[in-house]
LUMBAVO-112817 format. One record per residue (C-alpha): residue number from 1; chain; x, y, z. Coordinates in steps of 0.1 Angstrom, whole numbers, always signed. Example, Ala and Ser with C-alpha at 12.3 -4.5 7.8 and 13.67 -1.06 7.14 Angstrom:
REM residues 2
 miro tido     u     v     w
    1    A  +123   -45   +78
    2    A  +137   -11   +71
//
This chain:
REM residues 737
 miro tido     u     v     w
    1    A +1005 +1464 +1326
    2    A  +969 +1463 +1313
    3    A  +946 +1435 +1324
    4    A  +910 +1431 +1312
    5    A  +883 +1405 +1316
    6    A  +876 +1396 +1278
    7    A  +842 +1382 +1280
    8    A  +809 +1393 +1288
    9    A  +795 +1373 +1316
   10    A  +780 +1338 +1308
   11    A  +800 +1335 +1276
   12    A  +817 +1302 +1273
   13    A  +831 +1287 +1238
   14    A  +821 +1253 +1231
   15    A  +827 +1227 +1205
   16    A  +802 +1230 +1175
   17    A  +791 +1206 +1149
   18    A  +799 +1217 +1114
   19    A  +773 +1229 +1090
   20    A  +763 +1207 +1060
   21    A  +775 +1236 +1035
   22    A  +809 +1230 +1047
   23    A  +812 +1196 +1031
   24    A  +821 +1212 +1000
   25    A  +843 +1240 +1016
   26    A  +878 +1244 +1005
   27    A  +878 +1213  +982
   28    A  +888 +1236  +952
   29    A  +909 +1268  +948
   30    A  +888 +1300  +947
   31    A  +862 +1318  +964
   32    A  +830 +1307  +981
   33    A  +804 +1330  +997
   34    A  +773 +1321 +1020
   35    A  +747 +1346 +1035
   36    A  +734 +1341 +1071
   37    A  +698 +1335 +1067
   38    A  +677 +1330 +1100
   39    A  +707 +1313 +1117
   40    A  +712 +1292 +1087
   41    A  +737 +1296 +1057
   42    A  +727 +1299 +1021
   43    A  +752 +1299  +992
   44    A  +754 +1330  +971
   45    A  +753 +1323  +933
   46    A  +788 +1329  +917
   47    A  +774 +1357  +893
   48    A  +766 +1377  +924
   49    A  +801 +1375  +941
   50    A  +808 +1411  +951
   51    A  +773 +1420  +957
   52    A  +765 +1425  +995
   53    A  +731 +1435 +1011
   54    A  +738 +1462 +1037
   55    A  +712 +1445 +1061
   56    A  +730 +1411 +1062
   57    A  +760 +1392 +1075
   58    A  +781 +1370 +1052
   59    A  +808 +1343 +1054
   60    A  +835 +1341 +1027
   61    A  +860 +1314 +1023
   62    A  +890 +1318 +1000
   63    A  +910 +1287  +992
   64    A  +945 +1291  +976
   65    A  +960 +1267  +950
   66    A  +980 +1252  +978
   67    A  +948 +1246 +1000
   68    A  +954 +1274 +1026
   69    A  +924 +1292 +1037
   70    A  +912 +1328 +1044
   71    A  +879 +1329 +1064
   72    A  +860 +1363 +1063
   73    A  +829 +1375 +1084
   74    A  +813 +1404 +1063
   75    A  +788 +1426 +1083
   76    A  +765 +1452 +1069
   77    A  +769 +1489 +1081
   78    A  +747 +1483 +1114
   79    A  +716 +1469 +1098
   80    A  +723 +1432 +1101
   81    A  +708 +1419 +1133
   82    A  +723 +1407 +1165
   83    A  +715 +1372 +1158
   84    A  +730 +1374 +1122
   85    A  +762 +1388 +1135
   86    A  +764 +1361 +1162
   87    A  +755 +1334 +1139
   88    A  +782 +1345 +1115
   89    A  +808 +1343 +1143
   90    A  +795 +1307 +1153
   91    A  +797 +1297 +1116
   92    A  +831 +1312 +1112
   93    A  +844 +1292 +1142
   94    A  +828 +1259 +1129
   95    A  +844 +1264 +1095
   96    A  +878 +1271 +1112
   97    A  +875 +1239 +1131
   98    A  +863 +1219 +1100
   99    A  +895 +1230 +1081
  100    A  +917 +1221 +1111
  101    A  +922 +1254 +1126
  102    A  +947 +1266 +1102
  103    A  +926 +1294 +1083
  104    A  +933 +1332 +1087
  105    A  +900 +1346 +1100
  106    A  +889 +1382 +1092
  107    A  +860 +1402 +1104
  108    A  +851 +1429 +1079
  109    A  +826 +1457 +1083
  110    A  +811 +1474 +1052
  111    A  +831 +1503 +1042
  112    A  +863 +1492 +1059
  113    A  +872 +1460 +1043
  114    A  +908 +1445 +1044
  115    A  +929 +1447 +1014
  116    A  +930 +1409 +1012
  117    A  +891 +1410 +1011
  118    A  +891 +1438  +985
  119    A  +915 +1418  +963
  120    A  +890 +1392  +955
  121    A  +869 +1416  +936
  122    A  +890 +1435  +911
  123    A  +858 +1446  +894
  124    A  +847 +1462  +927
  125    A  +824 +1456  +958
  126    A  +788 +1465  +952
  127    A  +765 +1473  +983
  128    A  +729 +1469  +978
  129    A  +701 +1482  +999
  130    A  +680 +1458 +1021
  131    A  +686 +1422 +1031
  132    A  +672 +1389 +1040
  133    A  +647 +1402 +1065
  134    A  +632 +1424 +1038
  135    A  +629 +1396 +1013
  136    A  +659 +1406  +990
  137    A  +675 +1375  +976
  138    A  +707 +1369  +955
  139    A  +684 +1356  +926
  140    A  +698 +1334  +901
  141    A  +678 +1350  +874
  142    A  +694 +1376  +850
  143    A  +675 +1405  +867
  144    A  +664 +1421  +833
  145    A  +640 +1442  +848
  146    A  +664 +1458  +875
  147    A  +663 +1494  +882
  148    A  +690 +1509  +906
  149    A  +716 +1535  +908
  150    A  +752 +1528  +919
  151    A  +776 +1554  +932
  152    A  +811 +1543  +924
  153    A  +841 +1555  +944
  154    A  +877 +1545  +947
  155    A  +908 +1545  +925
  156    A  +924 +1515  +939
  157    A  +898 +1499  +961
  158    A  +865 +1502  +941
  159    A  +832 +1504  +959
  160    A  +798 +1508  +945
  161    A  +770 +1518  +968
  162    A  +733 +1516  +959
  163    A  +719 +1550  +963
  164    A  +685 +1566  +956
  165    A  +675 +1565  +920
  166    A  +674 +1602  +918
  167    A  +694 +1633  +904
  168    A  +700 +1642  +940
  169    A  +722 +1614  +945
  170    A  +746 +1625  +918
  171    A  +778 +1648  +918
  172    A  +803 +1660  +891
  173    A  +834 +1644  +907
  174    A  +823 +1608  +906
  175    A  +810 +1579  +883
  176    A  +777 +1563  +886
  177    A  +758 +1533  +871
  178    A  +723 +1536  +860
  179    A  +713 +1499  +858
  180    A  +680 +1495  +839
  181    A  +683 +1456  +835
  182    A  +686 +1454  +797
  183    A  +705 +1487  +793
  184    A  +735 +1497  +817
  185    A  +745 +1534  +816
  186    A  +779 +1542  +829
  187    A  +777 +1581  +838
  188    A  +809 +1600  +842
  189    A  +808 +1634  +860
  190    A  +825 +1662  +843
  191    A  +851 +1665  +871
  192    A  +862 +1630  +872
  193    A  +893 +1620  +854
  194    A  +901 +1591  +829
  195    A  +917 +1568  +854
  196    A  +886 +1570  +877
  197    A  +864 +1564  +848
  198    A  +885 +1535  +836
  199    A  +884 +1518  +870
  200    A  +847 +1525  +875
  201    A  +840 +1510  +842
  202    A  +852 +1475  +856
  203    A  +822 +1476  +879
  204    A  +798 +1480  +850
  205    A  +815 +1454  +828
  206    A  +812 +1430  +856
  207    A  +774 +1435  +861
  208    A  +770 +1430  +822
  209    A  +793 +1400  +819
  210    A  +783 +1382  +852
  211    A  +750 +1394  +865
  212    A  +734 +1397  +833
  213    A  +758 +1370  +816
  214    A  +766 +1393  +785
  215    A  +730 +1400  +777
  216    A  +726 +1435  +788
  217    A  +739 +1465  +765
  218    A  +766 +1487  +783
  219    A  +765 +1525  +773
  220    A  +792 +1550  +781
  221    A  +778 +1584  +789
  222    A  +792 +1617  +800
  223    A  +776 +1643  +820
  224    A  +753 +1663  +797
  225    A  +749 +1633  +772
  226    A  +720 +1617  +789
  227    A  +698 +1599  +765
  228    A  +660 +1598  +768
  229    A  +660 +1564  +785
  230    A  +679 +1580  +814
  231    A  +657 +1612  +816
  232    A  +626 +1591  +815
  233    A  +637 +1573  +846
  234    A  +653 +1602  +865
  235    A  +632 +1631  +853
  236    A  +644 +1665  +841
  237    A  +681 +1670  +849
  238    A  +687 +1698  +874
  239    A  +721 +1714  +882
  240    A  +745 +1687  +894
  241    A  +767 +1698  +925
  242    A  +805 +1694  +925
  243    A  +820 +1663  +941
  244    A  +831 +1661  +978
  245    A  +862 +1653  +994
  246    A  +866 +1617 +1006
  247    A  +867 +1621 +1044
  248    A  +873 +1585 +1049
  249    A  +907 +1585 +1034
  250    A  +936 +1582 +1055
  251    A  +972 +1583 +1051
  252    A  +978 +1547 +1044
  253    A +1016 +1553 +1039
  254    A +1021 +1563 +1077
  255    A +1017 +1526 +1091
  256    A +1013 +1532 +1128
  257    A +1032 +1512 +1152
  258    A +1015 +1484 +1172
  259    A +1013 +1470 +1207
  260    A +1015 +1434 +1217
  261    A  +994 +1417 +1242
  262    A  +995 +1382 +1257
  263    A  +959 +1365 +1259
  264    A  +955 +1341 +1288
  265    A  +926 +1324 +1307
  266    A  +947 +1310 +1334
  267    A  +927 +1329 +1361
  268    A  +896 +1314 +1349
  269    A  +885 +1344 +1325
  270    A  +902 +1358 +1296
  271    A  +927 +1386 +1302
  272    A  +952 +1404 +1282
  273    A  +987 +1415 +1296
  274    A +1010 +1442 +1277
  275    A +1040 +1424 +1262
  276    A +1056 +1452 +1242
  277    A +1044 +1488 +1240
  278    A +1055 +1494 +1205
  279    A +1071 +1476 +1174
  280    A +1094 +1464 +1159
  281    A +1088 +1431 +1178
  282    A +1111 +1401 +1180
  283    A +1095 +1369 +1167
  284    A +1107 +1351 +1198
  285    A +1081 +1370 +1218
  286    A +1055 +1347 +1204
  287    A +1053 +1317 +1225
  288    A +1038 +1286 +1208
  289    A +1018 +1277 +1238
  290    A +1000 +1311 +1240
  291    A  +978 +1336 +1220
  292    A  +985 +1372 +1214
  293    A  +968 +1402 +1204
  294    A  +988 +1427 +1180
  295    A  +971 +1461 +1184
  296    A  +973 +1484 +1154
  297    A  +939 +1501 +1163
  298    A  +954 +1534 +1151
  299    A  +952 +1521 +1116
  300    A  +918 +1503 +1124
  301    A  +935 +1468 +1124
  302    A  +937 +1440 +1153
  303    A  +955 +1409 +1147
  304    A  +952 +1378 +1171
  305    A  +979 +1351 +1167
  306    A  +972 +1316 +1179
  307    A +1001 +1296 +1191
  308    A +1001 +1259 +1180
  309    A +1002 +1246 +1214
  310    A  +976 +1272 +1230
  311    A  +947 +1255 +1248
  312    A  +917 +1250 +1229
  313    A  +894 +1275 +1248
  314    A  +920 +1304 +1239
  315    A  +921 +1294 +1205
  316    A  +883 +1291 +1199
  317    A  +876 +1323 +1218
  318    A  +900 +1344 +1195
  319    A  +875 +1363 +1176
  320    A  +853 +1370 +1204
  321    A  +883 +1383 +1225
  322    A  +894 +1407 +1196
  323    A  +859 +1422 +1194
  324    A  +857 +1427 +1232
  325    A  +893 +1443 +1231
  326    A  +880 +1468 +1204
  327    A  +851 +1478 +1227
  328    A  +875 +1483 +1258
  329    A  +898 +1504 +1236
  330    A  +869 +1525 +1224
  331    A  +880 +1518 +1187
  332    A  +855 +1524 +1159
  333    A  +831 +1494 +1152
  334    A  +845 +1489 +1117
  335    A  +880 +1481 +1130
  336    A  +892 +1451 +1111
  337    A  +899 +1418 +1129
  338    A  +924 +1393 +1116
  339    A  +929 +1360 +1133
  340    A  +957 +1337 +1123
  341    A  +973 +1305 +1133
  342    A +1011 +1300 +1135
  343    A +1025 +1295 +1101
  344    A  +995 +1312 +1085
  345    A +1007 +1349 +1091
  346    A +1002 +1372 +1063
  347    A +1026 +1401 +1054
  348    A +1006 +1427 +1072
  349    A +1011 +1411 +1104
  350    A +1048 +1400 +1098
  351    A +1057 +1436 +1090
  352    A +1057 +1444 +1126
  353    A +1086 +1420 +1132
  354    A +1122 +1430 +1124
  355    A +1136 +1394 +1123
  356    A +1105 +1374 +1109
  357    A +1116 +1342 +1093
  358    A +1090 +1316 +1079
  359    A +1099 +1282 +1090
  360    A +1084 +1265 +1060
  361    A +1093 +1290 +1033
  362    A +1103 +1275  +999
  363    A +1132 +1289  +980
  364    A +1152 +1287  +948
  365    A +1147 +1292  +911
  366    A +1113 +1282  +897
  367    A +1096 +1276  +932
  368    A +1070 +1300  +943
  369    A +1070 +1313  +977
  370    A +1040 +1301  +996
  371    A +1023 +1314 +1027
  372    A +1002 +1299 +1056
  373    A +1000 +1259 +1055
  374    A +1006 +1258 +1019
  375    A +1043 +1251 +1024
  376    A +1032 +1219 +1045
  377    A +1014 +1204 +1015
  378    A +1033 +1183  +993
  379    A +1039 +1201  +958
  380    A +1024 +1174  +935
  381    A +1039 +1176  +900
  382    A +1012 +1179  +872
  383    A +1004 +1146  +855
  384    A  +975 +1148  +831
  385    A  +968 +1110  +834
  386    A  +960 +1112  +871
  387    A  +941 +1145  +869
  388    A  +906 +1131  +875
  389    A  +916 +1106  +903
  390    A  +938 +1131  +924
  391    A  +915 +1159  +933
  392    A  +944 +1173  +953
  393    A  +965 +1178  +923
  394    A  +936 +1192  +902
  395    A  +930 +1217  +931
  396    A  +967 +1227  +934
  397    A  +969 +1234  +897
  398    A  +937 +1251  +894
  399    A  +924 +1232  +862
  400    A  +889 +1223  +855
  401    A  +906 +1195  +834
  402    A  +938 +1188  +815
  403    A  +931 +1210  +784
  404    A  +923 +1177  +762
  405    A  +888 +1185  +752
  406    A  +878 +1200  +719
  407    A  +889 +1234  +708
  408    A  +876 +1257  +682
  409    A  +890 +1290  +674
  410    A  +876 +1319  +652
  411    A  +892 +1353  +645
  412    A  +871 +1383  +644
  413    A  +869 +1398  +609
  414    A  +846 +1423  +595
  415    A  +818 +1421  +621
  416    A  +818 +1383  +619
  417    A  +840 +1354  +630
  418    A  +863 +1334  +606
  419    A  +877 +1299  +617
  420    A  +914 +1297  +622
  421    A  +932 +1271  +605
  422    A  +940 +1243  +634
  423    A  +976 +1245  +623
  424    A  +978 +1279  +638
  425    A  +961 +1271  +671
  426    A  +981 +1286  +700
  427    A  +993 +1316  +681
  428    A  +977 +1350  +689
  429    A  +984 +1383  +672
  430    A  +982 +1417  +691
  431    A  +961 +1431  +661
  432    A  +935 +1406  +662
  433    A  +906 +1395  +684
  434    A  +898 +1357  +689
  435    A  +868 +1335  +702
  436    A  +881 +1303  +717
  437    A  +853 +1277  +724
  438    A  +864 +1248  +747
  439    A  +841 +1218  +751
  440    A  +849 +1193  +778
  441    A  +829 +1164  +797
  442    A  +824 +1167  +835
  443    A  +802 +1146  +855
  444    A  +790 +1128  +824
  445    A  +778 +1160  +805
  446    A  +794 +1185  +782
  447    A  +806 +1217  +796
  448    A  +817 +1248  +774
  449    A  +840 +1277  +781
  450    A  +841 +1306  +755
  451    A  +874 +1327  +759
  452    A  +873 +1360  +742
  453    A  +909 +1372  +735
  454    A  +913 +1407  +727
  455    A  +946 +1421  +714
  456    A  +960 +1452  +725
  457    A  +965 +1467  +691
  458    A  +932 +1455  +676
  459    A  +905 +1481  +662
  460    A  +877 +1495  +683
  461    A  +852 +1479  +659
  462    A  +868 +1444  +663
  463    A  +867 +1449  +701
  464    A  +830 +1458  +700
  465    A  +825 +1429  +674
  466    A  +841 +1403  +699
  467    A  +818 +1412  +727
  468    A  +788 +1409  +704
  469    A  +799 +1375  +689
  470    A  +807 +1359  +722
  471    A  +770 +1367  +732
  472    A  +757 +1353  +699
  473    A  +776 +1322  +704
  474    A  +766 +1318  +739
  475    A  +729 +1322  +728
  476    A  +734 +1296  +702
  477    A  +744 +1272  +728
  478    A  +715 +1279  +751
  479    A  +733 +1304  +774
  480    A  +752 +1276  +792
  481    A  +789 +1283  +783
  482    A  +811 +1301  +808
  483    A  +823 +1333  +793
  484    A  +860 +1346  +800
  485    A  +871 +1378  +785
  486    A  +908 +1378  +783
  487    A  +931 +1410  +775
  488    A  +964 +1404  +759
  489    A  +990 +1395  +784
  490    A  +965 +1382  +810
  491    A  +958 +1348  +798
  492    A  +944 +1324  +824
  493    A  +965 +1290  +829
  494    A  +937 +1268  +816
  495    A  +937 +1287  +782
  496    A  +974 +1281  +779
  497    A  +970 +1245  +786
  498    A  +946 +1241  +756
  499    A  +978 +1240  +731
  500    A  +991 +1207  +749
  501    A +1028 +1206  +749
  502    A +1032 +1239  +730
  503    A +1034 +1272  +746
  504    A +1009 +1300  +739
  505    A +1026 +1322  +715
  506    A +1016 +1360  +715
  507    A +1028 +1381  +688
  508    A +1035 +1419  +698
  509    A +1013 +1431  +669
  510    A +1003 +1422  +634
  511    A  +973 +1400  +624
  512    A  +967 +1365  +612
  513    A  +943 +1374  +585
  514    A  +950 +1360  +550
  515    A  +966 +1386  +529
  516    A  +966 +1410  +557
  517    A  +996 +1400  +577
  518    A +1018 +1428  +587
  519    A +1054 +1427  +584
  520    A +1070 +1415  +615
  521    A +1102 +1436  +628
  522    A +1136 +1425  +616
  523    A +1147 +1418  +651
  524    A +1123 +1400  +675
  525    A +1125 +1388  +712
  526    A +1103 +1363  +729
  527    A +1099 +1362  +766
  528    A +1091 +1325  +778
  529    A +1079 +1319  +813
  530    A +1061 +1289  +829
  531    A +1036 +1294  +856
  532    A +1033 +1272  +887
  533    A +1005 +1254  +870
  534    A +1031 +1243  +843
  535    A +1014 +1266  +816
  536    A +1039 +1281  +793
  537    A +1035 +1314  +774
  538    A +1059 +1329  +749
  539    A +1052 +1366  +746
  540    A +1069 +1388  +721
  541    A +1084 +1417  +740
  542    A +1106 +1448  +727
  543    A +1138 +1436  +713
  544    A +1161 +1452  +740
  545    A +1186 +1439  +767
  546    A +1165 +1457  +793
  547    A +1137 +1430  +786
  548    A +1157 +1401  +799
  549    A +1151 +1383  +830
  550    A +1172 +1359  +850
  551    A +1142 +1337  +859
  552    A +1132 +1330  +822
  553    A +1142 +1320  +789
  554    A +1142 +1342  +757
  555    A +1145 +1336  +719
  556    A +1161 +1363  +700
  557    A +1160 +1365  +661
  558    A +1179 +1392  +642
  559    A +1186 +1394  +604
  560    A +1219 +1377  +611
  561    A +1215 +1352  +638
  562    A +1193 +1334  +662
  563    A +1199 +1329  +700
  564    A +1182 +1308  +727
  565    A +1192 +1327  +760
  566    A +1187 +1307  +792
  567    A +1186 +1327  +825
  568    A +1201 +1311  +856
  569    A +1166 +1305  +871
  570    A +1150 +1290  +841
  571    A +1135 +1255  +839
  572    A +1138 +1227  +815
  573    A +1101 +1231  +805
  574    A +1107 +1266  +794
  575    A +1137 +1255  +774
  576    A +1115 +1229  +755
  577    A +1089 +1257  +749
  578    A +1117 +1279  +734
  579    A +1127 +1253  +709
  580    A +1090 +1254  +698
  581    A +1093 +1292  +693
  582    A +1125 +1286  +675
  583    A +1108 +1263  +649
  584    A +1080 +1289  +643
  585    A +1108 +1316  +636
  586    A +1124 +1292  +611
  587    A +1159 +1292  +623
  588    A +1186 +1272  +640
  589    A +1194 +1290  +673
  590    A +1226 +1291  +692
  591    A +1221 +1283  +729
  592    A +1234 +1310  +753
  593    A +1238 +1308  +791
  594    A +1233 +1337  +811
  595    A +1267 +1356  +816
  596    A +1284 +1338  +789
  597    A +1267 +1357  +760
  598    A +1289 +1363  +728
  599    A +1293 +1398  +715
  600    A +1267 +1392  +686
  601    A +1241 +1384  +712
  602    A +1243 +1420  +727
  603    A +1248 +1437  +694
  604    A +1215 +1422  +681
  605    A +1197 +1437  +711
  606    A +1213 +1472  +705
  607    A +1239 +1468  +733
  608    A +1242 +1455  +769
  609    A +1220 +1470  +794
  610    A +1208 +1464  +828
  611    A +1179 +1437  +833
  612    A +1160 +1421  +861
  613    A +1186 +1399  +879
  614    A +1167 +1394  +911
  615    A +1157 +1358  +919
  616    A +1133 +1369  +944
  617    A +1109 +1373  +917
  618    A +1105 +1337  +916
  619    A +1109 +1332  +955
  620    A +1088 +1360  +965
  621    A +1097 +1358 +1001
  622    A +1087 +1395 +1006
  623    A +1057 +1400  +981
  624    A +1059 +1434  +962
  625    A +1034 +1458  +972
  626    A +1020 +1488  +951
  627    A +1007 +1521  +965
  628    A  +991 +1549  +947
  629    A  +999 +1587  +959
  630    A  +974 +1613  +953
  631    A  +963 +1646  +965
  632    A  +930 +1644  +946
  633    A  +910 +1649  +978
  634    A  +932 +1680  +989
  635    A  +957 +1661 +1009
  636    A  +984 +1639 +1000
  637    A  +974 +1602 +1008
  638    A  +988 +1569  +998
  639    A  +965 +1538  +991
  640    A  +976 +1501  +984
  641    A  +963 +1485  +954
  642    A  +947 +1453  +965
  643    A  +952 +1419  +951
  644    A  +975 +1411  +922
  645    A  +986 +1442  +906
  646    A  +991 +1448  +868
  647    A +1007 +1477  +847
  648    A  +970 +1489  +842
  649    A  +970 +1497  +880
  650    A  +997 +1525  +874
  651    A  +977 +1556  +873
  652    A  +991 +1582  +850
  653    A  +977 +1611  +871
  654    A  +993 +1598  +901
  655    A +1026 +1589  +919
  656    A +1029 +1553  +926
  657    A +1052 +1536  +952
  658    A +1064 +1500  +945
  659    A +1079 +1483  +975
  660    A +1101 +1453  +967
  661    A +1114 +1452 +1004
  662    A +1152 +1460  +996
  663    A +1143 +1490  +975
  664    A +1114 +1516  +970
  665    A +1105 +1528  +935
  666    A +1086 +1562  +931
  667    A +1070 +1562  +898
  668    A +1058 +1596  +885
  669    A +1029 +1596  +861
  670    A +1029 +1621  +832
  671    A  +997 +1637  +844
  672    A +1007 +1639  +882
  673    A +1004 +1674  +895
  674    A +1034 +1696  +908
  675    A +1020 +1691  +947
  676    A +1021 +1653  +942
  677    A +1056 +1655  +926
  678    A +1071 +1677  +954
  679    A +1055 +1657  +981
  680    A +1063 +1622  +968
  681    A +1097 +1618  +980
  682    A +1087 +1627 +1016
  683    A +1058 +1603 +1016
  684    A +1081 +1575 +1005
  685    A +1107 +1583 +1032
  686    A +1079 +1584 +1058
  687    A +1066 +1551 +1044
  688    A +1099 +1534 +1051
  689    A +1108 +1553 +1083
  690    A +1073 +1544 +1099
  691    A +1077 +1507 +1090
  692    A +1068 +1487 +1121
  693    A +1095 +1462 +1112
  694    A +1121 +1489 +1118
  695    A +1133 +1490 +1081
  696    A +1154 +1520 +1076
  697    A +1176 +1538 +1049
  698    A +1168 +1516 +1020
  699    A +1172 +1530  +985
  700    A +1145 +1551  +970
  701    A +1146 +1554  +932
  702    A +1126 +1579  +914
  703    A +1116 +1570  +878
  704    A +1091 +1586  +853
  705    A +1065 +1572  +831
  706    A +1078 +1560  +798
  707    A +1114 +1558  +812
  708    A +1112 +1528  +834
  709    A +1143 +1506  +841
  710    A +1141 +1467  +841
  711    A +1145 +1466  +878
  712    A +1110 +1481  +878
  713    A +1094 +1466  +847
  714    A +1107 +1430  +858
  715    A +1079 +1430  +885
  716    A +1052 +1432  +860
  717    A +1050 +1401  +836
  718    A +1051 +1410  +798
  719    A +1055 +1448  +804
  720    A +1042 +1467  +774
  721    A +1065 +1497  +769
  722    A +1037 +1514  +746
  723    A +1010 +1510  +769
  724    A +1005 +1546  +771
  725    A +1010 +1555  +734
  726    A  +971 +1555  +732
  727    A  +945 +1570  +757
  728    A  +939 +1542  +782
  729    A  +903 +1555  +786
  730    A  +894 +1553  +751
  731    A  +910 +1518  +749
  732    A  +887 +1510  +779
  733    A  +856 +1524  +762
  734    A  +862 +1502  +733
  735    A  +864 +1471  +755
  736    A  +831 +1482  +772
  737    A  +812 +1483  +741
//
């Protein structure tokens, strides 16, 4: 048994008043960021989210659509003062109390952030030198006179660290961003590959589109192609050294077993007592009247679970207890801490239990699984007439308004924008780019959003023109609009809502230009899915039975017939949207229920094939997880993709593991090397056999890029089978310019 006094002498948790900044905390879904400044909190401007000074401490709050919360303390790598670190802990406790004690709390240390934290910043985390003590501010200006150099590393979790603006900082194996304010140069070493370049470019795009609000010019340059502007700043270029192995990488697939400790203050001081030496644990081990530490220190993670009936001193002291536990165990200072209340447990915590069941989990077709306190929140149906006087409904559906404002749409054509006929609003073609200007009133004044929609099959010139025309339109309106760049297949719910009761219809290819419309295929299939926000999209997909999905509705048109196919998990709203697509295709469809299809239906699709039949796609009781396996550093490692993953996260030069709980997929990229191919099966087996939950002997399915079955592609919405027909890096270069 292990007992330890958990607090330094003189420490006593106490009730604390809430900070004035918290009056706006958690009111709307999304991220809020504050910096600790002289024992006070100052909000960070949204365009600087993802930027962190290494000399500071920060508080972050992420609010989900269902109003559950994650609180993160972020600490710079040893430069933030003791007062700032202590203040951050106090503010985090205040915020937790203000939100009812239900949030999950995380302590993050620079360089070892949790996947939950990293998932908020798909365009990368950027570390800047200095801090509040040195007078460095997250200025709301556009910083057009900036001069800095960012070293970008990471294939799944992207991190950009500010380094000395000197050639001595460069190497051939990585990407760098030479930020000169009005001009941003994305420099790629000769030894870095296309996927690394593509992921690093997200950082440069984010700086241009957010910090500079689209007013800086982004240049993509390779080693040896440096323009005079770069040479003038850095001086004559010397020989650049080769890249170094990433010594910080660890085998993420080998999920170490944990130990479970009981926290108690029964003897007047906080102590821990060993409950179970190793996982898998039983959920019954967690008493609702106690608090526990789940020690996964070998993987640099410590979890604290707070029982709903535990006493107040134990609950409020949770973060301090975990910090002291780390010191006693001699774990690294950058060990992650996650503190969670009962019913707010995340996937990483639950994986250590062999029989975990969520008391409030929602199930059934059309209902998305929710975690934490979301399930206790009444799911309010969307009612546009009550949107403005029911903020809880507005928050749940993550809508700035009901989409009833003014909409103007232009198509990019010949370097200029041409108005789209309003009768065609709501139809986007993969061969085009569009500018959508949305105007609405909020707080008594007009607000504007510019959506720049870029088709996957439009030309490079049109991609460049769309970015230029967006800035031009923004400038003409005084620089006030919000700019949202949208890639085909990634449309946000609010954009979809602009077309009222109609679904957003996305044609696989073609163009809507007058006289330039390409001939559509003789057989067409549209995939109709409604999101939890009631926004509906109809996406044209490959006309194959493998594209079907039991959770959704499909419209099939062939030269001889038209069918409206309803999956078992489909909703009435999806059926209504399908009838709109039916009218666009100018036909009378025969309604077909899943499992009762006539022979003509399968014949039109080229024959019956397997398709996605798992209703867990809607229920999501066990959220799928995606890992990349690579030996680029000289040893085979697995890294998890943070946040919501997409088809673009499949690295063609890697092996990917998709874990859908009851089966494991091994996806082999065409450019993966022989060592990765030979080692991938073992790493998948190790991944399963070391699972802390005790999961064993589940199927491992090996598939190859370009030959993916529907049981795999069904986890990716609107899967594009022709994604890799063109070089992804060349496509990304076009988006950057």
